[in-house]
ROKOLTI-900073 format. One line per field, with one value per residue: residue number from 1; residue in three letters; chain; z, x, y of N, C-alpha, C in turn. Coordinates in steps of 0.05 Angstrom, whole numbers. Each point is the difference from the previous one (the first is absolute). Layout:
// residues N
n <- c(NUM:...)
res <- c(ala:...)
chain <- c(A:...)
nw <- c(Z:...)
nu <- c(X:...)
nv <- c(Y:...)
caw <- c(Z:...)
cau <- c(X:...)
cav <- c(Y:...)
cw <- c(Z:...)
cu <- c(X:...)
cv <- c(Y:...)
END
This chain:
// residues 287
n <- c(1:2:3:4:5:6:7:8:9:10:11:12:13:14:15:16:17:18:19:20:21:22:23:24:25:26:27:28:29:30:31:32:33:34:35:36:37:38:39:40:41:42:43:44:45:46:47:48:49:50:51:52:53:54:55:56:57:58:59:60:61:62:63:64:65:66:67:68:69:70:71:72:73:74:75:76:77:78:79:80:81:82:83:84:85:86:87:88:89:90:91:92:93:94:95:96:97:98:99:100:101:102:103:104:105:106:107:108:109:110:111:112:113:114:115:116:117:118:119:120:121:122:123:124:125:126:127:128:129:130:131:132:133:134:135:136:137:138:139:140:141:142:143:144:145:146:147:148:149:150:151:152:153:154:155:156:157:158:159:160:161:162:163:164:165:166:167:168:169:170:171:172:173:174:175:176:177:178:179:180:181:182:183:184:185:186:187:188:189:190:191:192:193:194:195:196:197:198:199:200:201:202:203:204:205:206:207:208:209:210:211:212:213:214:215:216:217:218:219:220:221:222:223:224:225:226:227:228:229:230:231:232:233:234:235:236:237:238:239:240:241:242:243:244:245:246:247:248:249:250:251:252:253:254:255:256:257:258:259:260:261:262:263:264:265:266:267:268:269:270:271:272:273:274:275:276:277:278:279:280:281:282:283:284:285:286:287)
res <- c(met:lys:lys:tyr:ile:asn:phe:ser:ile:val:ala:leu:met:leu:ile:gly:ser:ile:gly:cys:lys:lys:asn:asn:leu:val:val:asp:arg:pro:ala:leu:thr:val:ala:ala:gly:glu:phe:val:leu:ser:asn:tyr:thr:ile:ala:tyr:pro:val:gln:ser:thr:pro:val:ala:leu:ala:val:pro:val:ala:val:thr:ser:ile:phe:ala:asn:asp:val:ser:ile:pro:val:thr:tyr:ser:ser:pro:thr:gly:ala:leu:ile:gly:thr:asp:phe:asn:gly:pro:ser:ser:val:thr:ile:lys:gly:gly:lys:leu:tyr:asp:ser:leu:arg:ile:thr:gly:val:tyr:ser:gln:tyr:ala:gly:gly:lys:lys:asp:ser:val:lys:val:lys:leu:gly:gly:ala:gly:ile:ala:gly:val:tyr:gly:arg:asp:ser:val:trp:val:ile:leu:gln:lys:tyr:cys:pro:val:val:leu:ala:asp:leu:ala:gly:asp:tyr:pro:asn:thr:ala:glu:phe:lys:leu:ser:gly:thr:val:tyr:thr:gln:thr:trp:gly:ala:pro:ala:asn:pro:tyr:ser:ala:pro:ala:thr:val:thr:asn:leu:val:gln:thr:ser:ala:thr:thr:ala:thr:gly:thr:phe:gly:asn:leu:tyr:asp:ala:gly:trp:asn:asp:ile:thr:phe:thr:met:asp:trp:thr:asp:pro:ser:asn:phe:lys:ile:thr:ile:pro:thr:gln:ser:ala:asp:ala:thr:thr:asp:ile:arg:thr:ser:ser:ser:lys:pro:ser:thr:phe:ser:ser:cys:asp:gln:thr:phe:thr:leu:val:val:asp:leu:leu:asp:pro:thr:thr:gly:gln:pro:gln:thr:gly:leu:ala:asn:tyr:lys:phe:val:leu:leu:arg)
chain <- c(A:A:A:A:A:A:A:A:A:A:A:A:A:A:A:A:A:A:A:A:A:A:A:A:A:A:A:A:A:A:A:A:A:A:A:A:A:A:A:A:A:A:A:A:A:A:A:A:A:A:A:A:A:A:A:A:A:A:A:A:A:A:A:A:A:A:A:A:A:A:A:A:A:A:A:A:A:A:A:A:A:A:A:A:A:A:A:A:A:A:A:A:A:A:A:A:A:A:A:A:A:A:A:A:A:A:A:A:A:A:A:A:A:A:A:A:A:A:A:A:A:A:A:A:A:A:A:A:A:A:A:A:A:A:A:A:A:A:A:A:A:A:A:A:A:A:A:A:A:A:A:A:A:A:A:A:A:A:A:A:A:A:A:A:A:A:A:A:A:A:A:A:A:A:A:A:A:A:A:A:A:A:A:A:A:A:A:A:A:A:A:A:A:A:A:A:A:A:A:A:A:A:A:A:A:A:A:A:A:A:A:A:A:A:A:A:A:A:A:A:A:A:A:A:A:A:A:A:A:A:A:A:A:A:A:A:A:A:A:A:A:A:A:A:A:A:A:A:A:A:A:A:A:A:A:A:A:A:A:A:A:A:A:A:A:A:A:A:A:A:A:A:A:A:A:A:A:A:A:A:A:A:A:A:A:A:A)
nw <- c(-775:-22:3:2:-23:8:-23:-7:-9:-20:-7:-19:-12:-20:-6:-21:-14:-12:-17:10:20:-20:-14:21:11:-2:15:14:-16:-19:-13:-8:-17:4:-19:19:9:8:24:-6:25:18:-6:8:16:-17:14:-9:5:-1:-21:4:-6:-17:17:-21:13:-4:-4:6:-25:4:-21:6:-24:-17:-11:-23:6:-4:27:0:23:4:5:26:9:26:15:23:-9:-23:-3:-19:-18:-11:26:15:-20:-15:-13:-13:-19:-11:4:-19:-2:-10:-24:11:15:23:-2:14:-2:21:-14:24:-5:23:7:-3:-16:-4:2:-12:6:-6:-21:8:-21:1:-19:-4:-10:-17:-4:-25:-18:-18:-6:23:17:25:8:11:15:-27:0:25:-1:25:-11:16:-7:1:6:-17:22:-4:-1:24:3:3:-20:-8:10:22:17:2:16:-24:5:-20:10:-21:6:-18:-4:-15:-8:26:3:24:11:8:-7:18:-9:8:-4:-11:6:-15:17:-22:-12:-22:-9:-14:0:3:-10:-18:-15:-16:-12:-24:-1:17:21:23:18:22:3:18:19:-22:-1:10:-4:0:-24:-14:-4:-19:-14:-17:-25:-11:-19:-9:-12:4:-11:-14:10:21:4:18:6:14:0:-3:24:22:6:8:23:-3:-11:-25:-15:-20:-20:-5:-12:11:21:-13:8:9:-11:14:-19:-12:7:-5:-16:15:-21:21:-19:22:-1:20:1:-1:18:11:-8:7:11:-13:23:13:-23:-3:-22:-14:23:6:-4:11:-7:19:-7)
nu <- c(-307:-13:6:-26:-1:-17:-9:-6:-21:14:-26:18:-22:14:-21:3:-14:-15:19:-9:-1:-7:14:-14:25:-1:-23:16:13:5:-22:12:8:27:11:9:26:3:13:2:-3:6:26:1:10:21:7:22:4:22:-1:21:-18:0:-19:-14:-7:-21:-8:-23:-5:-20:-17:-14:9:-12:24:-8:15:26:2:15:5:5:25:-2:25:-3:20:-12:8:-7:-17:18:-18:7:-1:-22:-15:-14:-13:-23:2:-10:-25:1:-26:2:-6:-23:20:-3:16:21:27:7:22:8:25:5:19:6:19:-22:-10:22:5:-25:5:-18:-16:-13:-16:-9:-17:-2:-26:0:-10:15:-26:9:-20:8:-11:-14:22:0:10:5:25:5:24:4:23:8:25:-1:-12:16:-21:10:-14:24:4:-23:10:-17:11:-23:19:3:-16:-16:-22:-17:-18:-16:1:-20:18:-2:25:-8:24:-6:22:18:24:10:-24:-11:25:2:-16:-3:23:-10:-7:20:-14:11:20:-17:21:-20:15:9:-26:-5:-14:0:-16:9:-20:17:-18:-13:-3:21:-17:20:3:-14:19:9:-11:20:-4:24:0:24:-20:-16:23:-21:-7:15:-12:-17:-8:-20:-4:-27:4:-1:-3:-25:-12:8:22:-8:19:3:16:3:-24:-1:16:23:9:22:24:21:14:-2:-24:-7:-21:-22:-16:-16:-18:-14:-19:-8:-7:-26:8:-20:5:25:-12:14:13:-17:7:-3:-11:17:0:19:17:20:12:14:25)
nv <- c(596:1:26:-3:12:19:-7:24:-13:9:-3:-5:7:-12:15:-15:17:-19:6:24:-16:-14:19:10:4:26:-3:16:-17:18:-7:-23:18:-6:-16:-16:3:-25:-2:-26:8:-19:4:26:-18:-1:-22:11:-26:15:-16:-17:-19:20:6:7:22:-16:26:-12:8:17:1:22:5:-17:2:11:22:-4:-3:22:-12:26:-5:8:6:-4:9:-2:-24:13:-20:-7:8:-23:4:4:10:-17:19:-6:19:-22:-7:-19:8:-24:9:4:8:-12:-21:7:-2:13:-1:-5:8:-12:16:-25:9:15:-25:-9:26:-4:15:19:-1:24:-10:25:-18:20:-7:8:16:11:4:-9:3:1:-22:20:-4:-3:24:-7:-10:-10:1:-21:12:-26:-6:-21:-8:-21:-16:7:-22:-10:17:-12:-22:0:18:13:11:9:-21:9:11:-3:18:-10:27:-8:18:7:-10:-7:4:-25:-13:-6:-7:23:10:-22:-5:-21:-14:-14:-6:10:-24:-9:-22:-24:14:-10:-5:7:19:3:8:-20:9:-13:12:11:17:10:2:-5:25:-14:-20:-17:9:-19:-19:16:-20:-2:9:-5:20:-7:-14:21:6:10:-24:5:-23:9:-24:11:-26:1:11:-14:26:2:-2:25:-10:1:-10:16:-5:27:0:24:-6:2:-24:12:-7:9:-14:25:9:-26:5:0:4:-3:-4:1:-18:15:-25:3:-18:13:25:-1:21:20:0:16:12:-27:10:-14:-14:17:-20:14:-23:13:-3)
caw <- c(-11:-13:11:-22:-4:-15:-24:-14:-27:-20:-23:-24:-23:-26:-15:-27:-16:-26:-21:0:18:-4:-3:21:25:22:-11:-3:-23:-23:-16:-23:-24:-21:9:16:6:28:8:8:22:26:19:-16:7:-10:6:-24:5:-24:-2:-16:-27:-1:-3:1:15:-18:15:-19:-6:-16:-6:9:-24:-22:-23:-25:-6:23:18:15:26:11:27:12:23:20:21:23:9:-19:-22:-26:-23:-16:18:20:-12:-27:-5:-24:4:-5:-4:-22:0:-28:-8:6:25:25:18:-7:24:2:10:13:6:18:-7:24:11:17:24:11:27:21:-5:-3:-11:-5:-25:-7:-29:-4:-27:-9:-11:-24:-17:16:29:18:18:27:20:-12:-20:11:16:11:-4:19:-12:18:-11:7:21:2:25:18:21:26:6:5:25:25:14:-13:23:-8:-13:4:-11:-12:-6:-24:1:-27:-16:16:21:24:18:24:21:-8:2:25:23:16:-8:9:25:-9:-29:-20:-9:-24:6:-15:-29:-14:-30:-12:-28:-5:4:19:27:21:25:22:15:29:15:-15:15:27:18:6:-23:-9:-22:-26:-22:-25:-22:-14:-28:-14:-28:-15:15:7:14:22:12:24:2:25:-3:23:24:25:15:28:2:-11:-25:-22:-16:-27:-16:-15:-28:-16:4:2:22:-13:17:-14:8:3:25:21:11:-9:0:-1:0:7:10:26:-5:20:-6:-5:-26:-20:-11:16:23:-7:-1:1:-27:-10:22:-9:17:-12:18:-4:19)
cau <- c(-27:-5:-18:-17:-4:-25:3:-25:0:-13:-7:1:-10:1:-23:0:-22:7:-4:17:23:10:28:14:7:-10:-26:-4:15:-17:-2:18:-15:16:15:24:16:0:12:-20:14:-13:18:14:28:10:27:13:27:17:17:24:-10:-22:-27:-16:-25:-21:-22:-23:-12:-25:-15:-28:-17:15:4:4:28:18:1:25:-4:25:9:22:12:13:11:9:26:20:4:1:-5:24:22:-9:-21:-8:-29:-8:-13:-28:-9:-19:-22:-7:-28:-19:8:-3:22:28:17:23:23:22:22:21:28:9:25:-6:-14:14:11:-21:-16:-29:-12:-28:-4:-28:-5:-26:-11:-15:14:-12:-15:-18:4:-2:-23:7:1:11:19:27:8:27:16:22:22:19:11:-13:13:-10:-14:14:-19:13:4:-25:-10:9:-17:-5:-8:-10:-26:-19:-27:-12:-28:-8:-24:-2:24:24:8:9:11:-16:15:26:23:16:-15:-12:13:-11:11:20:1:-12:20:-4:12:-9:1:6:-2:-18:8:22:-8:-22:6:-20:12:-18:3:-6:-6:-13:-21:9:-23:-4:-11:12:19:-14:15:-1:17:16:3:17:3:3:20:-10:-25:3:-27:-7:-28:-10:-27:-17:6:-7:20:-8:-28:-18:10:13:18:8:11:-20:-2:2:26:20:19:26:23:24:24:22:-3:-9:-25:-26:-22:-24:-25:-18:-27:-6:-28:-18:-1:-28:-10:21:4:18:-10:-2:25:24:8:25:17:27:23:26:19:27:20)
cav <- c(2:26:19:8:29:6:17:6:-12:17:-16:17:-16:13:-10:11:-8:-10:20:24:-4:-27:-2:15:-13:17:8:29:10:2:-24:0:5:-10:-24:6:-24:-7:-25:-19:-13:0:13:20:-1:-26:-7:-10:-9:2:-24:3:-4:19:-8:25:1:7:12:2:27:-2:24:-3:-5:-11:18:-14:1:-2:23:3:14:9:-10:15:-13:16:-17:15:-12:8:-19:14:-17:-3:-7:-20:-16:9:-3:15:26:-3:-28:0:-19:-5:5:-22:-13:15:-4:-7:2:18:-17:14:-18:11:-5:-16:10:22:-10:-23:6:3:25:-3:24:2:15:4:-2:13:0:23:23:11:-19:-18:4:-23:-1:9:-21:-25:8:-2:-23:2:-24:-1:-16:-10:-25:-25:-15:-27:-6:-19:-3:3:29:12:-11:12:20:25:17:26:-3:21:-6:24:-3:15:16:11:-8:7:-17:12:-20:-5:-15:-9:18:4:12:-21:-25:-26:-11:-20:4:-18:-19:-16:-26:-24:4:-25:4:-20:-2:19:27:2:-10:4:9:7:25:-2:24:21:16:3:-3:-28:-15:-24:3:4:-13:15:-10:19:-7:20:-8:25:16:27:-3:-20:-1:-14:-7:-12:-12:5:-16:12:15:-6:-8:21:11:-15:17:-8:22:15:-7:24:13:-22:-4:-5:-1:9:-15:19:15:-18:11:-11:19:-16:14:-22:5:-13:-9:-12:-29:-9:9:-2:27:17:16:28:15:-17:-11:11:8:-4:-5:2:-13:11:-10)
cw <- c(-12:16:-22:0:-15:-23:-12:-29:-19:-25:-24:-23:-25:-17:-27:-15:-27:-20:4:18:-6:0:22:24:24:-9:-2:-22:-24:-16:-24:-26:-25:11:13:5:30:4:11:22:24:21:-17:10:-8:8:-25:7:-26:0:-18:-29:-3:-5:3:18:-19:16:-19:-1:-17:-8:7:-23:-22:-23:-25:-7:26:16:16:25:11:28:10:26:19:23:24:11:-20:-22:-27:-22:-18:16:19:-11:-28:-3:-23:7:-7:-2:-21:4:-29:-6:4:26:24:16:-14:26:-4:13:10:7:18:-10:25:13:20:27:14:28:21:-3:-3:-9:-2:-25:-4:-30:-5:-30:-6:-9:-24:-16:16:29:14:17:28:20:-10:-21:9:15:10:-4:19:-11:21:-12:9:21:1:27:15:25:28:8:8:27:24:10:-17:21:-7:-17:7:-14:-10:-7:-23:6:-27:-17:15:22:24:19:26:22:-11:2:-18:24:20:-7:11:26:-5:-31:-16:-11:-27:4:-19:-30:-14:-30:-12:-30:-4:8:19:27:18:25:20:11:29:12:-18:18:30:20:4:-23:-3:-21:-26:-22:-26:-21:-13:-29:-13:-29:-18:15:8:16:21:16:26:0:27:-5:25:22:25:13:30:0:-14:-27:-18:-16:-27:-14:-16:-29:-18:2:5:26:-12:21:-17:11:4:27:23:15:-11:3:-5:0:3:7:27:1:25:-6:-7:-28:-23:-14:17:23:-7:2:-2:-26:-8:22:-7:23:-16:19:-8:21:21)
cu <- c(-5:-19:-18:-6:-26:6:-27:3:-15:-5:-1:-9:1:-21:0:-24:10:-6:19:25:15:30:16:6:-12:-25:-3:16:-20:0:19:-17:16:15:25:15:0:16:-22:12:-18:17:18:29:10:29:13:29:16:19:24:-5:-25:-27:-18:-24:-22:-24:-23:-12:-24:-9:-29:-19:18:2:4:30:17:-1:25:-5:27:6:22:8:11:8:9:27:22:6:-3:-7:25:24:-7:-21:-6:-30:-7:-12:-29:-7:-22:-21:-9:-29:-17:6:-4:26:27:16:21:23:23:22:21:28:13:25:-5:-11:15:11:-21:-16:-29:-12:-30:-4:-31:-3:-28:-8:-13:17:-14:-14:-18:8:1:-24:8:-1:11:21:29:4:28:14:24:21:20:11:-16:16:-12:-14:15:-18:12:4:-26:-13:10:-19:-2:-10:-12:-25:-19:-26:-13:-29:-8:-26:-3:23:25:5:10:11:-16:16:28:21:-4:-16:-10:12:-14:13:20:0:-19:22:-7:15:-10:0:10:-4:-16:4:24:-6:-24:9:-24:14:-22:7:-8:-4:-8:-21:7:-23:-7:-13:14:22:-16:17:-3:17:14:3:17:6:4:20:-9:-25:2:-27:0:-30:-5:-27:-16:5:-7:24:-4:-30:-19:8:12:17:4:13:-23:0:5:27:21:14:26:22:24:24:24:-2:-7:-24:-23:-21:-26:-25:-22:-28:-3:-30:-15:-3:-28:-9:20:6:19:-14:1:27:25:4:26:18:29:20:25:20:28:19:5)
cv <- c(27:17:10:29:3:18:5:-9:19:-16:19:-17:16:-12:13:-10:-10:22:22:-4:-26:-2:14:-17:15:13:30:12:2:-26:3:3:-10:-24:9:-26:-5:-26:-19:-17:-1:13:18:5:-28:-3:-13:-9:-2:-23:4:-6:17:-13:25:-3:10:9:3:28:-4:28:-5:-4:-12:20:-18:-1:-3:25:0:16:8:-11:18:-14:21:-17:17:-10:6:-20:14:-20:1:-7:-22:-19:11:-5:18:27:-1:-29:1:-22:-3:6:-25:-14:19:0:-3:2:21:-16:17:-21:14:-7:-13:12:23:-8:-23:5:5:26:-7:26:-2:17:2:1:11:1:27:23:11:-22:-18:3:-27:1:8:-23:-26:6:-4:-26:5:-27:2:-19:-7:-26:-24:-14:-28:-5:-21:-2:4:29:14:-9:16:21:26:20:27:-1:22:-7:26:-6:19:15:15:-11:5:-20:17:-21:-2:-13:-6:22:24:9:-21:-27:-25:-8:-22:2:-18:-17:-13:-26:-22:5:-25:5:-23:-4:19:28:3:-12:4:10:8:28:-5:28:23:13:3:-2:-30:-16:-26:6:-1:-12:16:-14:24:-9:22:-8:23:18:28:-1:-22:1:-16:-6:-13:-11:6:-20:16:14:-3:-6:19:10:-22:19:-12:24:12:-10:24:14:-21:0:-9:-4:9:-16:18:14:-17:12:-16:21:-15:18:-22:10:-15:-5:-7:-29:-10:7:-4:27:16:14:29:14:-16:-15:14:12:-8:-5:4:-11:9:-11:21)
END
């Protein structure tokens, strides 16, 4: 049974007024006075499975104001893992937004031969430079390159003894339970995996939260090779808690690493609203 820990809840509210702060992600930054480039994403870390037949990763880019003429936004790349443009991946030095338009895409292509052996890289892609800046907080995205691993349900089933839990305070996740400091009394499990189409399946999570919860049913969808998705429909976890996947943060799985990353809302069954401090609660299921 889980030993409960008291955590102080810090409510951080980012309140922006319409007008001078409209284009700012962080309210204490100066208001934007000129148009700038930004990534248009709900998650600024993107898993990019590199396939033997090249499939480009298209990342949506926008400008904050429409221009009459084409606008070229500089793009730079850096990698703490040593990935090199032209060797491990290819991408443009700028992305062009056509005159009269707000959006386009930046396309990155991984080199499969570099990742066939199991290599994994992190690449930071950043917008802005001479001529046009990037929007603070939305000018960069992390792309995680790894070879595409076919989904084999039998390989994903079983025990996940190194599961960990994380609570969101403001924009920062802090671990609250699980391995290594507070390991589960019994492993979290993935069972009852049943394929429902060429790229979808259903299954069950067992012993999530390590507190006697009901088994939690879920669906898997790997139709988009760069966006493996987990969905948990609203259901009862126990007498005091309902659970569902977050509508604002994705839940994913990796067929290469055999991991599940779940971002869920823990709800009050009476109101249907997240319990205090328990919106976007995260589980990471590891072998």
